[in-house]
N, C-alpha and C positions, 0 to 999 in steps of 0.2 A: 308634214304637220304634224304635230303633239300638242296636247288641247291639255290647260290647265283649270277645272271641275270642282269650285268649291262643294258643291251638294249638286245631286241629284235624284229626284224625288214626286212618288203619283200624289195627287190632291187634285182639289178643285180652283180652278182659277178665281179669283177672289177679288180682280178688280175690271172696269171698266165692260165693254161692248159684252164681251166672252163669261161676266161673271158667270159665275156656275157650271161650266164647263169643266170635263174631266179631262187634265193636262199632265205631262211628265212634264215637269221643273230640270234643266238646267241651267243649272246656275254657276257663268262662270267666274275663276279669275281677277279681278285686277278693275280697277276702273283709272280712266283719264280725268279726272275730275275730282280727285280725294284719294288720296292713299290708302284711306280703310284703317288708316292711327288715329286714333283718339288724339295724340300729339300734335296732328297734324290737321284736326277739323277747322281749326277758326282762320286758318289760311286756306282753305282749299275754294274752288269754286263754287259746287256741292256743298252745305254744311247741314243739312238736314236729315240725309241720308240713314235708315233705322234698318240699314242689310248689312251681315258678316258676310264680305263676298273676300277677306284676307285666308290666301292658302288652299290648300285642297283639304283639308279634315272632314270636313261635312258627311253629314250620311248622305253616299252614293257620291261622294265626290271622289279626287282623283286625277293623273296624269297618263291619259290614256294618251297612246302610242299614234295613233293614228286617225281617221275620221271613220274606219268601220268599227272600231273597236267602239269607241263612242256610242255611236248607232247602231249598234251591238245590244249595250247595257241599256238603253233607253228602249228598246224596242222590248227586251226582257222584262223588263218595269210595268209596260205596258200591259203584256202578258195577249194574251187572244180579247180577238172580236174586233170589230169596223173603226174606224172614228176615230185614229188614234191620230193624237190631238201633243205638240211641243212645244213648250215655249223656252224663246230663248231669253236668254235674261242675265242680270249682274250685282252690281259690276256694272262693266260696258261691255254686251257682246261681242259686237261688232271690231271691237280689238283681238277676237281669235276668230269669228264666224267666216268661212272660205269655200272656195266651189267644192270642196270635197265633201266639207260634213256637210252643207246643206242636198247634193247629190246623197249621198248614204242614209242622210233621213226619208228625205225623200223615195229612196228605193226600198226602205222598209216600209213605206206606205203611209207616213205622217204627214198631214197638215205643220205646218211650220209657220210658229208667229215669232216674234220679237216685239222684246222693251227694252227700246234704245234712247240713251238722250239728245239723240240726232247729231251729234259733231263727225260722227263717221258717215259715208253712203253706205245703206243697206242694201247689203247682196239685192238683187233684181228678180234671184228667185222665191224669196221668201214670201209666203200668201197671206200670212194680217201683219201689219206695222204699226205698233205702235211707239209713237215717239213722246216723251215727255219731259219737255224743254225745261234746262236751269240757267236763270238770271243769271249773268255773265260769260255767257257761253258762246260759242258761233255754232250756232245751227246751222246746217249743212242741207239734214232731210229734210225738206220741207213739203212735203207730201206722204201720203199714206190713208192707209184706212182709219187710224183713230189716233190724235192727238191729246194726252191724258195731261193738265194742265195743274200741277200741285201747286194750293193756294192757301194763303198769300205766300209772293214771291217777289218780295222789294225789287224794281229791276225792271219787271218786264211789260212791255208795252205791245196791251191785249190789241189795239188796232194793229197792229202792224203781224202780232201771229194772225189776226183772222185774216188774214192776205193769204197766210200758206192753204195748199188743197190738201183738206181734210175730210173725210167721209161722216166721222161721228168725231164732236167738240165734247173734251170733257172736262169739269172741273171736281179735284177729288182735295179734303182738306187735309193740309197739313195736317201730321202725327208727331204734337209735340207739348210742350207743357201749354200752350196754348190752343189743347184740343178745341173744347166751346166755341171758343171764337173765330177761330179757322171756320168749322162748321159755319157758324152764320155768318160770316164774309164770303163762303162760297155759295150756298145758298142766295146772297143778296146778286151775286155775280151772274146766278142762272134768273133771276127775277130779270134784272137788268138785259141782258142778254139771252134772249129766250131760245136761237138755237144751240147753245150752252146745254149739257145736262146733270147732275149732277153725280159724282161713281165715288162708292165707300171702301173703305178694305174688308168688303165682305167674312174673308177667309180673317180677319184677327175677329172679329164678331164671336166665329164658328166655333175657335181654337184651332184653327191649321196653322198650316205655313204658308 
């Protein structure tokens, strides 16, 4: 299988429980909740995405002929040293992630994390699963390490979500024109439901990708 990757780069994880960790981000092209084209945003299930996942023209991106080629490129970006950590993201990475890629990344020493909308079951051998559910979608991946709820999203049933099986519960303010109000709403949610924690996009605060 070949893989379409928008971009791949070395950075620090900016969100969630793993924030601050050195990581290779592998951003896959394509998503099943929005085409990525502005003309389609108003009709999309996920209308607030702030990520460019269209095409394969970003830094480190391209079409990789097989899993070995993609894993080799990730390993080259990581360089020497232990603790190799790869974050599979998108778009929706589970449209492309398969047995071969998971095995190839593990074979090169990577711990593998994924950031997914949860509408496709996550590969069982991925080491860290972060699900960010989108209102109006059919979430089938209802267990994992980390649930990251972008807030506010009208249409979410918080009580129903809290019956899912996650180790960490994070609420992250939506980054849009109402950002200040969204921060307040996220704080209010945590104050009302203390098993949730506030997550911020620290990579934006630090000027990272």
